[in-house]
N, C-alpha and C positions, 0 to 999 in steps of 0.2 A: 726379258728385262727391258724396261722402257728407256727412252733416251735420257729422261731426267734421272733415273736410277743409275745409269751409266756415268753421267757427269758427276752426280753426287758421290758415287763410290770412288771415282778418280780423285776428287777433291779430298775425300776423307783419307784415302790411302797415300796419295803422293803430294797432297796439299797444293796441287796445281792441275790445270787442264789447259791445253792449247787449242787454238782454232784449227790448225792443220791436222792435229791428232783427231779432232772430232770430224773433220771433213773425210778422213780416211775411214771413219766408222759410219759415214753417211748421216752425220748429225749436222744439219745445215743451219739450224736456228739456235746456235749456242747462246747468243745474247738474250733471247727470250727465256731460255732455261736458267740463265744466270739471274735474270730479274725475279723469277719464281723462287730461286734459292735465297736471294737477298730478302724477299718477303718472309721466308721461313726462318730467317735469323742468321744466315751465313754472312760473315764479314769478308768481303773479297776486294782485292786490288787488281788492277789490270794495266797492261801496257805492252808495247812492242819490245821484244828481246831478240838478240841475235842467237841463233841456235846453230847446230852443226849442219842443218839443212837450209839455212838462210834466216831471214827475218820472220818472226811469228808473233801473233798476239796471244798473250798468256794471261789467264786469270789465276791468281794465287789466293789461297785461303789463308786468312790471318790466324796464326796459331799463337795462343797465349800460354806461356808456361808459368803458372803461378808459383810464387815463392814457397818454399817449404813452410809448414805451419809454425815452426819454431822461430822463424825470422820475424822480427818486429822492426820496421823501419823507424819507429818513434818509441824507443824503449823508455820505460819510466826510470827515473833515477833510483839508484840503490839507496835504501834508508841508511842514515848515519847512526850506527849502533853505539858510537862513542857517547852521544848525547844521552842515550837511555841508561847508560851504566852509572849508577850512583852507589857509592859504598858508604 
């Protein structure tokens, strides 16, 4: 498994990958791999976070949960059937 595949699988599975975690796996050019993934369409945010082992730089994959198909944020108004009734 290549370094890019390892980083990609961690982002897909856990939605994040950290610099220290990659250093433990002997991945030293995480920034270069992240740039490749961004060109492939990954939307990532990054920043320092405090973890149980101290401060770490973490890349997070932006995950979008689309609304269910039945939800319409701009519903059409219900027709007024009273106007259509003529006796």
